[in-house]
DOVOTI-942337 format. One record per residue: residue number from 1; z, x, y of N, C-alpha, C in turn. Coordinates in pm, 1 decimal, m for minus. Example, Ala and Ser with C-alpha at 12.3 -4.5 7.8 and 13.67 -1.06 7.14 Angstrom:
residues 2
REC baba     n_c3     n_c1     n_c2    ca_c3    ca_c1    ca_c2     c_c3     c_c1     c_c2
REC    1    780.0   1319.0   m569.0    780.0   1230.0   m450.0    780.0   1320.0   m330.0
REC    2    708.0   1285.0   m225.0    714.0   1367.0   m106.0    787.0   1290.0      3.0
end
This chain:
residues 67
REC baba     n_c3     n_c1     n_c2    ca_c3    ca_c1    ca_c2     c_c3     c_c1     c_c2
REC    1  m1462.9   1516.7    891.4  m1549.4   1404.7    860.5  m1549.1   1310.2    980.1
REC    2  m1665.8   1275.4   1025.8  m1674.7   1180.7   1137.3  m1683.7   1038.0   1083.2
REC    3  m1692.3    941.2   1174.1  m1691.3    800.2   1133.4  m1810.4    764.6   1044.3
REC    4  m1926.1    816.9   1076.8  m2045.4    786.4    997.5  m2032.2    844.2    856.4
REC    5  m1982.6    966.2    846.0  m1963.4   1027.8    715.0  m1859.5    950.6    633.8
REC    6  m1753.1    904.7    701.3  m1651.0    826.4    633.5  m1710.9    695.8    582.6
REC    7  m1785.1    628.6    667.0  m1851.7    503.5    627.2  m1940.8    527.2    505.0
REC    8  m2020.0    632.9    509.5  m2110.9    662.8    398.5  m2034.5    695.4    270.5
REC    9  m1921.3    765.2    283.9  m1839.6    798.0    167.4  m1779.2    672.4    105.2
REC   10  m1731.4    581.4    189.2  m1675.1    455.2    139.3  m1784.8    371.9     72.6
REC   11  m1899.8    367.3    134.5  m2012.4    291.3     78.8  m2052.5    347.8    m57.8
REC   12  m2063.4    478.7    m66.9  m2100.2    542.7   m193.9  m1992.6    518.2   m299.9
REC   13  m1866.8    525.2   m257.8  m1756.3    500.8   m350.5  m1764.9    359.6   m407.7
REC   14  m1783.5    261.0   m321.1  m1790.1    121.4   m366.1  m1911.6     98.4   m457.1
REC   15  m2022.8    161.6   m425.4  m2140.5    147.6   m510.6  m2113.9    204.6   m649.3
REC   16  m2048.3    320.0   m655.9  m2014.6    380.3   m784.6  m1914.7    294.4   m861.6
REC   17  m1817.7    239.0   m791.2  m1720.2    152.6   m857.5  m1789.3     30.4   m917.8
REC   18  m1877.5    m31.7   m841.4  m1948.7   m149.1   m891.9  m2039.0   m111.8  m1009.8
REC   19  m2102.6      5.3   m998.7  m2187.8     51.4  m1108.2  m2105.6     75.8  m1233.6
REC   20  m1985.5    132.5  m1215.8  m1899.6    156.0  m1331.8  m1862.7     24.6  m1399.3
REC   21  m1823.1    m76.2  m1321.1  m1782.1   m203.5  m1380.4  m1898.4   m274.1  m1450.4
REC   22  m2020.0   m245.2  m1406.7  m2137.5   m300.9  m1474.1  m2168.4   m226.5  m1604.1
REC   23  m2151.7    m93.4  m1601.1  m2198.0    m10.8  m1712.8  m2087.0     42.0  m1802.9
REC   24  m1966.1     56.6  m1748.2  m1851.9    117.4  m1819.5  m1884.8    260.2  m1865.5
REC   25  m1971.0    327.3  m1788.8  m2012.3    463.9  m1818.5  m1907.5    560.4  m1764.6
REC   26  m1856.9    648.8  m1849.6  m1749.3    741.6  m1812.1  m1793.2    839.7  m1703.3
REC   27  m1918.2    879.7  m1703.5  m1968.8    971.8  m1600.1  m1966.8    902.6  m1463.9
REC   28  m2006.6    777.4  m1461.0  m2004.5    699.8  m1336.7  m1860.1    682.9  m1289.2
REC   29  m1768.8    659.5  m1383.3  m1626.6    647.1  m1347.7  m1575.6    775.5  m1282.9
REC   30  m1610.6    889.6  m1339.0  m1567.4   1018.3  m1282.0  m1623.1   1037.6  m1141.5
REC   31  m1748.5    998.6  m1119.9  m1807.6   1009.0   m986.1  m1736.0    915.4   m888.4
REC   32  m1704.5    793.9   m934.6  m1633.8    698.1   m849.3  m1496.2    750.5   m810.9
REC   33  m1426.2    809.8   m907.8  m1293.2    864.9   m880.7  m1300.6    982.9   m783.1
REC   34  m1402.8   1066.0   m796.9  m1419.2   1179.8   m706.1  m1445.0   1130.5   m563.2
REC   35  m1527.4   1028.9   m550.1  m1554.3    971.6   m417.5  m1429.8    904.5   m361.3
REC   36  m1354.0    837.8   m446.4  m1229.8    773.9   m402.3  m1130.9    878.4   m351.5
REC   37  m1122.0    992.0   m420.4  m1032.7   1099.7   m376.3  m1076.2   1152.8   m239.8
REC   38  m1206.5   1167.2   m221.4  m1259.4   1215.0    m92.9  m1218.3   1119.8     19.5
REC   39  m1231.8    990.8     m3.9  m1194.2    890.2     96.3  m1043.9    892.6    119.4
REC   40   m965.8    896.8     11.7   m819.6    900.7     24.0   m772.1   1024.7     99.8
REC   41   m832.4   1139.1     70.1   m794.8   1263.1    138.9   m822.7   1253.3    288.7
REC   42   m936.1   1194.5    324.0   m967.7   1178.1    465.7   m865.2   1087.2    533.4
REC   43   m829.6    978.3    467.7   m732.4    885.1    525.2   m598.0    953.4    543.3
REC   44   m553.4   1027.6    442.5   m425.7   1099.5    452.7   m429.1   1200.6    566.8
REC   45   m539.8   1274.0    577.4   m554.3   1373.6    684.0   m551.2   1306.2    820.9
REC   46   m620.0   1193.9    833.6   m624.6   1121.7    960.0   m485.8   1069.6    998.4
REC   47   m412.8   1014.7    903.0   m277.1    964.6    929.0   m187.4   1079.9    971.4
REC   48   m198.1   1193.8    903.4   m116.8   1310.4    936.5   m146.4   1358.3   1078.8
REC   49   m274.8   1364.1   1114.4   m312.3   1406.8   1249.6   m255.2   1311.4   1354.5
REC   50   m262.0   1181.3   1327.1   m210.0   1083.1   1421.6    m58.7   1095.1   1435.9
REC   51     10.9   1125.1   1326.7    156.4   1143.3   1333.5    192.1   1264.7   1418.5
REC   52    115.8   1372.3   1404.1    139.4   1493.3   1483.6    115.8   1463.7   1631.1
REC   53      6.9   1396.0   1662.4    m24.9   1362.4   1801.6     84.4   1274.1   1860.2
REC   54    130.5   1175.6   1783.8    236.0   1086.3   1831.9    364.3   1164.5   1860.7
REC   55    398.7   1255.8   1771.8    519.4   1336.9   1790.7    505.5   1424.3   1916.1
REC   56    388.9   1483.9   1934.6    366.3   1567.1   2052.1    374.5   1484.6   2179.9
REC   57    318.5   1365.4   2177.9    324.6   1278.0   2295.6    468.5   1238.7   2326.7
REC   58    546.9   1211.3   2223.7    688.0   1176.3   2243.3    765.3   1293.3   2304.2
REC   59    735.9   1414.6   2257.0    802.5   1533.6   2311.7    765.2   1554.2   2458.5
REC   60    638.9   1534.1   2491.0    593.7   1549.3   2629.9    660.5   1444.8   2718.2
REC   61    663.3   1321.0   2670.0    727.4   1214.0   2748.2    876.0   1242.7   2769.3
REC   62    939.9   1297.1   2668.6   1082.2   1330.2   2680.7   1102.5   1440.4   2783.2
REC   63   1014.4   1538.4   2785.1   1024.8   1648.0   2881.9   1012.9   1594.8   3024.6
REC   64    914.9   1505.7   3047.0    891.1   1457.2   3181.8    987.4   1347.5   3224.0
REC   65   1050.7   1282.5   3129.9   1145.4   1177.9   3166.2   1275.1   1236.7   3222.0
REC   66   1298.8   1364.1   3196.5   1419.0   1431.3   3246.4   1400.9   1484.9   3386.7
REC   67   1284.8   1473.5   3443.6   1257.8   1527.0   3579.0   1307.6   1435.4   3686.6
end
């Protein structure tokens, strides 16, 4: 998911959440929860990728600091 897709997913999620609070419709709630999961999964994936990159950078720096 790129930045634009993430933005659109968050926007759609918030619209569904607001619609649910206006209507209290269970179908709308399920759609809002599905969109929220999509956003949460992307955030978790992004954090995990950043942790891996940070660890790799630390390992590289450690290798070169011994030279």
